[in-house]
C-alpha positions in Angstrom: -15.5 3.8 -28.5 -14.1 0.3 -28.1 -11.5 0.9 -30.8 -10.6 4.2 -28.9 -10.2 2.1 -25.7 -8.1 -0.6 -27.5 -5.8 2.2 -28.8 -5.4 3.6 -25.3 -4.4 0.1 -23.8 -2.0 -0.4 -26.8 -0.5 3.0 -26.3 0.1 2.2 -22.5 1.6 -1.2 -23.3 4.1 0.6 -25.9 5.0 3.2 -23.3 5.6 0.5 -20.8 7.9 -1.6 -23.1 9.8 1.5 -24.0 10.4 2.4 -20.4 11.6 -1.1 -19.7 14.0 -1.1 -22.8 15.2 2.4 -21.9 15.9 1.5 -18.2 17.7 -1.8 -19.3 19.9 0.2 -21.7 20.7 2.8 -19.1 21.9 0.0 -16.7 23.8 -1.9 -19.4 25.8 1.3 -20.4 26.6 2.5 -16.8 24.3 5.4 -17.0 22.2 4.2 -14.0 25.5 4.1 -12.0 26.7 7.5 -13.0 23.2 9.1 -12.1 23.5 7.6 -8.6 26.5 10.0 -8.1 25.0 13.4 -9.4 24.3 16.3 -7.3 20.7 16.2 -8.8 20.2 12.8 -7.2 21.9 13.9 -3.9 19.3 16.6 -3.5 16.4 14.2 -3.9 14.6 11.6 -1.5 13.4 8.2 -2.9 10.6 7.0 -0.7 10.0 3.3 -1.4 6.6 1.6 -0.6 5.3 -1.9 -0.2 2.1 -3.2 1.0 2.8 -6.9 1.4 5.2 -9.7 1.2 3.8 -13.0 0.4 3.2 -15.7 3.1 1.8 -18.1 0.4 0.4 -17.2 -3.0 -0.6 -13.6 -2.5 1.6 -12.4 -5.2 -0.1 -14.5 -7.7 -3.4 -13.1 -6.7 -2.4 -9.4 -6.8 1.2 -8.7 -8.1 0.7 -5.0 -7.6 0.4 -5.3 -3.9 2.5 -8.3 -2.9 6.1 -9.5 -3.7 7.6 -12.9 -3.1 10.0 -12.8 -0.3 12.9 -13.7 -2.4 12.2 -10.8 -4.7 11.8 -8.4 -1.6 15.3 -9.6 -0.5 16.8 -9.0 -3.8 15.4 -5.4 -3.6 17.2 -4.8 -0.4 20.4 -6.3 -1.9 20.2 -3.8 -4.8 19.8 -1.0 -2.4 22.9 -2.2 -0.4 24.8 -2.7 -3.6 24.1 0.7 -4.9 25.5 2.4 -1.7 22.3 4.0 -0.9 21.9 5.8 2.6 18.7 4.2 4.0 17.4 6.7 6.6 14.5 6.6 8.9 11.6 8.5 7.2 11.4 11.2 9.8 15.2 12.0 9.5 15.0 11.8 5.7 12.2 14.3 5.4 13.8 16.8 7.7 17.1 16.5 6.0 15.4 17.1 2.6 13.9 20.3 3.5 17.1 21.5 5.1 19.1 20.7 2.0 21.4 18.3 3.8 20.6 14.8 2.4 23.5 12.5 2.1 24.1 10.8 -1.4 21.5 8.5 -2.6 19.1 8.7 0.3 16.2 6.3 0.4 13.5 5.8 2.9 11.6 2.5 3.3 7.8 2.4 4.0 5.0 -0.3 4.4 1.4 0.5 4.2 -1.3 -1.0 6.4 0.7 -3.2 8.7 -0.1 -6.6 7.5 1.0 -9.7 9.5 3.3 -10.7 6.7 5.4 -7.5 7.6 5.9 -9.1 11.1 6.6 -12.6 10.0 8.2 -12.3 6.6 9.4 -8.6 5.7 10.9 -7.6 9.0 13.2 -10.7 9.5 14.6 -9.8 6.0 15.0 -6.1 6.9 16.8 -7.1 10.1 19.4 -8.9 7.9 20.3 -5.5 6.3 19.9 -3.4 9.4 17.7 -1.0 7.4 15.2 1.4 9.3 11.5 1.2 8.3 8.3 3.0 8.7 4.9 1.2 8.8 1.8 3.3 8.2 -0.5 1.4 10.5 -4.2 1.3 10.0 -5.5 0.1 13.4 -9.0 -1.2 13.2 -8.1 -4.7 12.1 -5.1 -4.7 14.4 -7.4 -4.5 17.2 -10.1 -6.7 15.5 -7.7 -9.3 14.4 -9.4 -11.1 11.6 -8.8 -10.9 7.8 -9.5 -7.5 6.2 -12.8 -8.0 4.6 -12.6 -6.5 1.2 -9.2 -7.9 0.1 -10.1 -11.3 1.7 -13.3 -11.4 -0.3 -11.4 -10.7 -3.5 -8.7 -13.4 -2.5 -11.2 -16.0 -1.7 -13.1 -15.4 -5.1 -9.7 -15.7 -6.9 -9.0 -19.0 -5.0 -12.3 -20.1 -6.2 -11.6 -19.2 -9.8 -13.3 -21.5 -12.6 -16.1 -22.2 -10.2 -19.8 -21.0 -10.7 -21.0 -19.0 -7.8 -24.8 -18.5 -7.3 -25.5 -16.3 -4.4 -28.7 -14.2 -5.0 -28.5 -12.4 -1.5 -25.1 -10.8 -2.5 -24.6 -11.1 -6.2 -28.1 -11.0 -7.6 -30.1 -13.5 -9.5 -27.6 -14.5 -12.0 -24.9 -17.0 -11.4 -21.4 -15.8 -11.9 -18.5 -17.7 -13.5 -15.4 -16.7 -11.4 -12.9 -15.8 -14.1 -11.2 -12.6 -15.1 -13.2 -9.4 -14.8 -16.0 -11.4 -13.2 -14.0 -12.0 -10.1 -13.3 -8.2 -9.8 -16.9 -7.4 -10.2 -18.0 -10.0 -7.6 -15.4 -8.7 -5.3 -16.8 -5.1 -5.8 -20.3 -6.5 -5.1 -19.3 -8.1 -1.8 -17.8 -4.8 -0.7 -20.9 -2.9 -1.8 -23.1 -5.5 0.0 -21.4 -5.0 3.4 -21.6 -1.3 3.1 -25.3 -1.3 2.1 -26.2 -3.7 5.0 -24.2 -1.7 7.4 -22.3 -5.0 8.4 -20.1 -5.0 11.5 -16.6 -6.3 11.5 -18.0 -9.6 13.1 -20.7 -9.9 10.5 -18.4 -9.3 7.5 -16.2 -12.0 9.0 -19.1 -14.3 9.2 -19.8 -13.6 5.5 -16.2 -14.5 4.5 -16.6 -17.8 6.3 -19.8 -18.5 4.2 -18.1 -17.4 1.0 -15.1 -19.8 1.7 -17.7 -22.6 2.3 -19.5 -21.8 -0.9 -16.2 -22.0 -2.9 -14.9 -25.0 -1.0 -11.8 -23.0 -0.1 -9.8 -24.2 3.2 -10.4 -21.0 5.2 -9.0 -22.6 8.2 -5.6 -23.0 6.6 -5.8 -19.3 5.6 -6.7 -18.2 9.1 -4.0 -20.3 10.5 -1.4 -18.6 8.5 -2.9 -15.3 9.1 -2.9 -14.4 5.4 -4.4 -10.9 4.8 -4.6 -10.1 8.6 -3.0 -7.1 10.1 -0.4 -7.6 12.9 -1.8 -7.2 16.4 -1.3 -4.3 18.6 0.9 -6.4 20.7 3.1 -7.5 17.7 3.3 -3.9 16.5 4.4 -2.9 20.1 7.1 -5.6 19.9 8.3 -4.2 16.6 8.4 -0.7 17.9 10.5 -1.7 20.9 13.0 -3.0 18.2 13.1 0.3 16.3 10.3 0.2 13.8 8.6 3.5 13.2 4.7 3.5 13.3 2.9 6.3 11.8 -0.6 7.4 10.8 -2.8 5.8 8.1 -6.2 6.3 9.6 -8.1 3.9 11.7 -10.4 2.4 9.3 -8.5 2.9 6.0 -11.0 5.6 5.1 -11.0 9.3 4.3 -14.0 11.7 4.2 -14.6 15.1 2.9 -16.3 15.8 6.1 -13.7 17.4 8.3 -15.1 16.0 11.6 -15.0 12.5 10.1 -11.6 13.0 8.7 -10.1 14.2 11.9 -11.9 11.5 13.8 -10.0 8.9 11.7 -6.8 10.5 12.5 -7.6 10.8 16.3 -8.7 7.2 16.5 -5.6 6.1 14.6 -3.4 8.2 16.8 -5.1 6.8 20.0 -4.3 3.2 19.0 -0.7 4.2 18.0 -0.2 5.7 21.5 -0.4 2.1 22.8 2.4 1.1 20.4 4.9 4.0 20.3 6.2 6.8 22.4 5.7 10.3 21.1 3.1 11.8 18.8 3.2 10.6 15.1 3.8 13.3 12.7 3.8 11.5 9.4 0.7 10.4 7.4 0.0 8.3 4.4 -3.2 8.7 2.3 -5.3 5.5 2.3 -5.0 4.0 -1.1 -3.1 7.1 -2.1 -6.4 9.2 -2.5 -5.9 12.9 -1.5 -7.7 16.2 -2.0 -6.6 19.8 -1.5 -9.1 20.1 1.2 -7.1 17.7 3.3 -3.9 19.9 3.6 -5.1 22.5 6.2 -6.8 19.7 8.2 -3.5 17.8 8.3 -1.4 20.8 9.2 -3.8 21.6 12.1 -3.5 18.1 13.3 0.3 18.5 13.4 1.2 16.4 10.4 4.7 17.2 9.0 4.5 15.0 5.9 2.0 13.0 3.9 2.9 10.4 1.3 0.9 9.5 -1.8 1.1 6.6 -4.2 2.1 8.8 -7.0 5.4 7.6 -8.6 8.3 10.1 -8.2 11.2 11.2 -6.3 10.9 14.1 -3.9 12.9 17.3 -4.2 13.2 20.2 -1.7 10.5 22.0 -3.5 8.0 19.3 -3.1 4.8 20.0 -1.0 5.6 18.0 2.2 1.9 17.0 2.2 2.1 15.5 -1.4 5.4 13.5 -1.2 5.6 10.9 -4.0 6.8 7.4 -3.5 7.6 4.4 -5.7 5.2 1.7 -4.8 7.1 -1.4 -5.7 5.5 -4.4 -7.4 6.2 -7.8 -8.7 6.1 -6.3 -12.2 9.0 -4.0 -11.8 12.3 -5.2 -13.3 15.6 -5.0 -11.6 16.7 -2.4 -14.2 13.5 -0.5 -13.4 14.2 -0.7 -9.7 17.7 0.6 -10.2 16.4 3.3 -12.4 14.4 4.5 -9.5 17.3 4.3 -7.1 19.2 6.6 -9.4 16.3 8.8 -10.2 16.5 8.1 -14.0 13.1 6.4 -13.9 11.4 9.6 -12.6 12.5 11.5 -15.7 11.0 9.2 -18.2 7.3 9.3 -19.5 5.2 6.9 -17.6 1.9 5.2 -17.6 -1.1 6.0 -15.5 -0.5 6.3 -11.8 -1.0 3.5 -9.3 -3.9 5.5 -7.7 -5.8 5.6 -10.9 -5.5 1.9 -11.4 -7.0 1.1 -7.9 -10.4 3.0 -7.9 -11.8 6.4 -8.4 -11.6 8.8 -5.2 -15.2 9.1 -4.8 -15.5 5.3 -4.0 -12.9 5.6 -1.4 -14.6 8.6 0.2 -18.0 7.1 0.2 -19.5 7.4 3.7 -20.2 4.0 5.2 -23.8 3.2 6.2 -22.6 2.1 9.6 -21.8 5.0 11.9 -18.2 5.3 12.7 -18.9 5.6 16.3 -20.0 2.0 16.5 -17.0 0.7 14.5 -14.7 2.2 17.0 -16.1 0.1 19.9 -15.4 -3.2 18.1 
């Protein structure tokens, strides 16, 4: 079994290297530039996605979710240099299904609505004049403290190399914070909060205690608002300047129970009504997790499009409730990024999807012990 797992990892690494080499070669020989001008590319929409742009060292903690600001700026430079038409998401989706896209159409999206979008990413976007959509999850925008599960992981990473003994949360054995043990400890903190039905305030108090255990300067993190969402007022400010805010659920949670699923949308929509005018009509699946059961529920709610975290470039034949996106990461090379702008990267064999790397769908759809009704009042 171990040998089989090693072979699978080796196979993924070989496939990744082959893709990197192929895309670098395509760029060097001019194939990437040529593909940009094809009719095939004209009839397709590339939706780009980011989660966060680092305020401090977040990209060193999780390079899948965060880019350094300089790398993000370079991405936008590549988009401009390639002559891409960057359109608002709503406009791009409507033109896609009418068969009227301009050449090299790209739409830019951000998931969650972290404070670093307000403080770091948006000023860079302003320099280029590019429109952008933010899929805003609104619970932590109202309760403006660090997002619990990601902050727990970040703090444990900040405390790497230490021994953490916390029987109440981690069990009787001390944990040496390195490698997989950090991931396991972060999972345990998330599970503990769910098992105990902790409120947002109680989870925040637990984070303070964790930082004390690890001797991490939590005050510095809070002052810089690392892993906070932007506030409702900050989002309203950006909306007044043209940023498009769309649905991402209120608590970053999806359920196989239709009533709970629709409640997440309704709560999210209610908070968005304080930010934007008009009813939002576009949705992003939290962590990219989707099920076929969701499609009629979304249609009945008036959703025109829903985006995933599955890498791809959308054609007119794509299911509008299963639109693929490129979730950018620090790991993606410039040649790889250009390969996606041209569409070539979508044609090459690729590794496991982003979604499968994060966690299995059943974990995301686990019903929280705390009743959603109480969370809505916080």
